[in-house]
Short mmCIF file of the C-alpha atoms (twelve columns), coordinates in Angstrom:
data_MODEL
# 
_entry.id   MODEL 
# 
loop_
_atom_site.group_PDB 
_atom_site.id 
_atom_site.type_symbol 
_atom_site.label_atom_id 
_atom_site.label_alt_id 
_atom_site.label_comp_id 
_atom_site.label_asym_id 
_atom_site.label_seq_id 
_atom_site.Cartn_x 
_atom_site.Cartn_y 
_atom_site.Cartn_z 
_atom_site.pdbx_PDB_model_num 
ATOM 1   C CA . MET A 1   -75.798 30.126 36.853 1 
ATOM 2   C CA . TYR A 2   -75.039 27.293 34.429 1 
ATOM 3   C CA . MET A 3   -73.854 29.829 31.846 1 
ATOM 4   C CA . MET A 4   -71.508 31.495 34.389 1 
ATOM 5   C CA . SER A 5   -70.018 28.127 35.273 1 
ATOM 6   C CA . THR A 6   -69.375 27.362 31.600 1 
ATOM 7   C CA . ILE A 7   -67.704 30.748 31.095 1 
ATOM 8   C CA . PHE A 8   -65.431 30.192 34.122 1 
ATOM 9   C CA . LYS A 9   -64.459 26.746 32.795 1 
ATOM 10  C CA . LYS A 10  -63.555 28.260 29.407 1 
ATOM 11  C CA . ILE A 11  -61.519 31.001 31.101 1 
ATOM 12  C CA . LYS A 12  -59.652 28.379 33.168 1 
ATOM 13  C CA . ILE A 13  -58.903 26.403 30.006 1 
ATOM 14  C CA . LEU A 14  -57.637 29.530 28.216 1 
ATOM 15  C CA . ILE A 15  -55.433 30.501 31.172 1 
ATOM 16  C CA . LEU A 16  -54.076 26.963 31.407 1 
ATOM 17  C CA . ALA A 17  -53.411 26.869 27.662 1 
ATOM 18  C CA . ALA A 18  -51.727 30.286 27.782 1 
ATOM 19  C CA . PHE A 19  -49.404 28.962 30.496 1 
ATOM 20  C CA . LEU A 20  -48.757 25.486 29.074 1 
ATOM 21  C CA . VAL A 21  -47.970 26.459 25.473 1 
ATOM 22  C CA . PRO A 22  -44.890 28.569 26.369 1 
ATOM 23  C CA . VAL A 23  -43.734 26.056 28.981 1 
ATOM 24  C CA . MET A 24  -44.049 23.140 26.539 1 
ATOM 25  C CA . SER A 25  -42.230 25.156 23.870 1 
ATOM 26  C CA . ILE A 26  -39.305 25.692 26.229 1 
ATOM 27  C CA . VAL A 27  -39.211 22.019 27.140 1 
ATOM 28  C CA . VAL A 28  -39.284 20.927 23.491 1 
ATOM 29  C CA . VAL A 29  -36.553 23.373 22.457 1 
ATOM 30  C CA . SER A 30  -34.312 22.566 25.431 1 
ATOM 31  C CA . CYS A 31  -34.602 18.851 24.770 1 
ATOM 32  C CA . LYS A 32  -33.515 19.215 21.136 1 
ATOM 33  C CA . LYS A 33  -30.369 17.167 20.523 1 
ATOM 34  C CA . GLN A 34  -27.282 19.237 19.845 1 
ATOM 35  C CA . ASN A 35  -25.261 17.347 17.233 1 
ATOM 36  C CA . TYR A 36  -22.318 19.690 16.796 1 
ATOM 37  C CA . GLN A 37  -19.379 18.487 18.851 1 
ATOM 38  C CA . GLY A 38  -16.782 20.805 17.390 1 
ATOM 39  C CA . VAL A 39  -13.239 20.092 16.364 1 
ATOM 40  C CA . PRO A 40  -11.424 18.605 19.359 1 
ATOM 41  C CA . ASN A 41  -8.893  20.816 21.127 1 
ATOM 42  C CA . VAL A 42  -5.301  19.641 20.919 1 
ATOM 43  C CA . ALA A 43  -2.142  21.468 21.909 1 
ATOM 44  C CA . VAL A 44  -0.467  23.277 19.018 1 
ATOM 45  C CA . ASP A 45  2.924   24.975 19.329 1 
ATOM 46  C CA . ILE A 46  4.740   25.073 15.974 1 
ATOM 47  C CA . ARG A 47  7.607   27.319 14.890 1 
ATOM 48  C CA . MET A 48  8.351   27.658 11.196 1 
ATOM 49  C CA . TYR A 49  11.442  29.436 9.902  1 
ATOM 50  C CA . SER A 50  11.198  31.507 6.724  1 
ATOM 51  C CA . SER A 51  14.615  30.187 5.649  1 
ATOM 52  C CA . ASP A 52  13.413  26.536 5.706  1 
ATOM 53  C CA . PRO A 53  13.167  25.337 2.061  1 
ATOM 54  C CA . SER A 54  10.162  23.140 2.828  1 
ATOM 55  C CA . PHE A 55  8.119   26.269 3.525  1 
ATOM 56  C CA . ILE A 56  9.223   28.286 0.494  1 
ATOM 57  C CA . ASN A 57  5.609   28.632 -0.700 1 
ATOM 58  C CA . LEU A 58  4.919   30.873 2.303  1 
ATOM 59  C CA . ASN A 59  7.432   33.462 1.077  1 
ATOM 60  C CA . ALA A 60  4.821   34.743 -1.406 1 
ATOM 61  C CA . ILE A 61  1.581   36.477 -0.391 1 
ATOM 62  C CA . GLY A 62  -1.229  34.021 -1.092 1 
ATOM 63  C CA . GLY A 63  1.113   31.060 -0.603 1 
ATOM 64  C CA . TRP A 64  0.111   28.091 1.508  1 
ATOM 65  C CA . VAL A 65  1.522   24.850 2.926  1 
ATOM 66  C CA . TYR A 66  0.295   21.854 4.879  1 
ATOM 67  C CA . VAL A 67  2.058   21.117 8.166  1 
ATOM 68  C CA . ASN A 68  1.726   18.366 10.728 1 
ATOM 69  C CA . GLY A 69  -0.121  19.292 13.896 1 
ATOM 70  C CA . GLY A 70  -3.623  19.917 15.124 1 
ATOM 71  C CA . ASN A 71  -6.109  17.089 14.641 1 
ATOM 72  C CA . ARG A 72  -5.572  16.111 11.008 1 
ATOM 73  C CA . GLY A 73  -2.930  18.581 9.989  1 
ATOM 74  C CA . ILE A 74  -2.884  22.345 9.554  1 
ATOM 75  C CA . VAL A 75  -3.034  24.495 6.443  1 
ATOM 76  C CA . VAL A 76  -1.028  27.718 6.746  1 
ATOM 77  C CA . TYR A 77  -1.789  30.663 4.447  1 
ATOM 78  C CA . ARG A 78  0.108   33.923 3.999  1 
ATOM 79  C CA . LYS A 79  -2.469  36.714 3.968  1 
ATOM 80  C CA . ASN A 80  -0.067  39.668 3.582  1 
ATOM 81  C CA . PRO A 81  3.590   40.437 4.415  1 
ATOM 82  C CA . THR A 82  3.020   40.217 8.183  1 
ATOM 83  C CA . ASP A 83  -0.148  38.121 8.680  1 
ATOM 84  C CA . PHE A 84  -0.642  34.389 8.377  1 
ATOM 85  C CA . MET A 85  -3.727  32.236 8.877  1 
ATOM 86  C CA . ALA A 86  -3.575  28.677 10.235 1 
ATOM 87  C CA . PHE A 87  -6.563  26.312 10.140 1 
ATOM 88  C CA . ASP A 88  -7.047  22.765 11.313 1 
ATOM 89  C CA . ARG A 89  -7.678  20.495 8.328  1 
ATOM 90  C CA . THR A 90  -10.557 18.782 10.160 1 
ATOM 91  C CA . CYS A 91  -13.808 19.742 8.438  1 
ATOM 92  C CA . SER A 92  -16.280 21.390 10.815 1 
ATOM 93  C CA . TYR A 93  -19.247 19.584 9.256  1 
ATOM 94  C CA . ASN A 94  -18.701 16.247 10.992 1 
ATOM 95  C CA . PRO A 95  -15.415 16.320 12.960 1 
ATOM 96  C CA . PRO A 96  -15.613 12.700 14.205 1 
ATOM 97  C CA . ASN A 97  -15.549 11.444 10.584 1 
ATOM 98  C CA . VAL A 98  -11.850 10.810 9.894  1 
ATOM 99  C CA . ASN A 99  -12.443 11.115 6.136  1 
ATOM 100 C CA . GLU A 100 -13.471 14.764 6.413  1 
ATOM 101 C CA . ILE A 101 -10.177 16.539 5.749  1 
ATOM 102 C CA . ILE A 102 -10.010 19.865 3.988  1 
ATOM 103 C CA . LYS A 103 -7.639  20.504 1.093  1 
ATOM 104 C CA . VAL A 104 -6.763  23.589 -0.896 1 
ATOM 105 C CA . ASP A 105 -8.934  23.619 -4.013 1 
ATOM 106 C CA . PRO A 106 -6.520  22.897 -6.897 1 
ATOM 107 C CA . THR A 107 -8.590  25.027 -9.291 1 
ATOM 108 C CA . ASN A 108 -8.960  27.984 -6.924 1 
ATOM 109 C CA . ASN A 109 -6.333  28.755 -4.267 1 
ATOM 110 C CA . VAL A 110 -8.840  30.892 -2.354 1 
ATOM 111 C CA . LEU A 111 -11.007 27.960 -1.267 1 
ATOM 112 C CA . LEU A 112 -10.466 25.043 1.070  1 
ATOM 113 C CA . VAL A 113 -12.617 22.033 0.179  1 
ATOM 114 C CA . ASP A 114 -13.675 18.843 1.911  1 
ATOM 115 C CA . PRO A 115 -14.020 16.363 -0.975 1 
ATOM 116 C CA . ASN A 116 -15.966 13.993 1.286  1 
ATOM 117 C CA . CYS A 117 -18.920 16.237 2.259  1 
ATOM 118 C CA . GLY A 118 -18.455 19.001 -0.331 1 
ATOM 119 C CA . SER A 119 -18.132 21.869 2.150  1 
ATOM 120 C CA . LYS A 120 -16.040 24.855 1.040  1 
ATOM 121 C CA . PHE A 121 -14.305 27.463 3.194  1 
ATOM 122 C CA . LEU A 122 -12.441 30.697 2.453  1 
ATOM 123 C CA . ILE A 123 -8.698  30.310 2.978  1 
ATOM 124 C CA . THR A 124 -8.487  33.963 4.069  1 
ATOM 125 C CA . ASP A 125 -10.581 33.547 7.243  1 
ATOM 126 C CA . GLY A 126 -11.906 29.952 7.427  1 
ATOM 127 C CA . SER A 127 -15.542 31.011 6.996  1 
ATOM 128 C CA . VAL A 128 -18.046 28.746 5.266  1 
ATOM 129 C CA . ASN A 129 -18.420 29.498 1.559  1 
ATOM 130 C CA . GLN A 130 -20.687 26.537 0.770  1 
ATOM 131 C CA . GLY A 131 -22.350 23.922 2.984  1 
ATOM 132 C CA . PRO A 132 -23.334 21.518 4.275  1 
ATOM 133 C CA . ALA A 133 -20.934 22.857 6.958  1 
ATOM 134 C CA . THR A 134 -22.363 25.736 8.993  1 
ATOM 135 C CA . TYR A 135 -19.394 26.365 11.305 1 
ATOM 136 C CA . PRO A 136 -16.048 27.901 10.270 1 
ATOM 137 C CA . LEU A 137 -12.789 25.993 10.369 1 
ATOM 138 C CA . LYS A 138 -10.901 25.858 13.659 1 
ATOM 139 C CA . ALA A 139 -8.302  28.628 13.542 1 
ATOM 140 C CA . TYR A 140 -5.016  28.746 15.402 1 
ATOM 141 C CA . GLN A 141 -3.231  31.909 16.503 1 
ATOM 142 C CA . THR A 142 -0.163  33.069 14.616 1 
ATOM 143 C CA . THR A 143 2.637   35.549 15.210 1 
ATOM 144 C CA . TYR A 144 5.435   36.443 12.814 1 
ATOM 145 C CA . ASP A 145 8.587   38.387 13.653 1 
ATOM 146 C CA . GLY A 146 10.012  38.474 10.139 1 
ATOM 147 C CA . THR A 147 11.929  35.212 10.594 1 
ATOM 148 C CA . VAL A 148 9.852   32.831 12.721 1 
ATOM 149 C CA . LEU A 149 6.194   32.044 12.253 1 
ATOM 150 C CA . HIS A 150 4.688   30.775 15.499 1 
ATOM 151 C CA . ILE A 151 1.416   28.793 15.311 1 
ATOM 152 C CA . PHE A 152 -0.229  28.066 18.642 1 
ATOM 153 C CA . ASN A 153 -3.396  27.912 20.718 1 
# 
């Protein structure tokens, strides 16, 4: 009888452990602090005219310019004759840090770099090329009718 009682106690402990381990795992994971706040949303509605001399660099494929707007400015890149990319210059690594501003890499016009944290992004799609950033740059929508480039969200 004593042996049966001991076996039942061990079975109860195993059943309890089998139940508690998954439950505790869920609690621990759900309580993990989420640090990423994302780049804040701000209204963007910019129209750029291809005839404007200040945007002459966009007349060539692969050309880029900085424009005011977004959180800390926007970098606009001409991908091909009809498609443009527009990214917020706020680095996705730590958006609240006002020093984290991406710039076009002067040695390689294909990369955008945050000199503060060292993150690198592809200018063609805003994806992370090198960390510590793990999120892509915030992209804005663009349309181009052959004369007016519209950047918006």
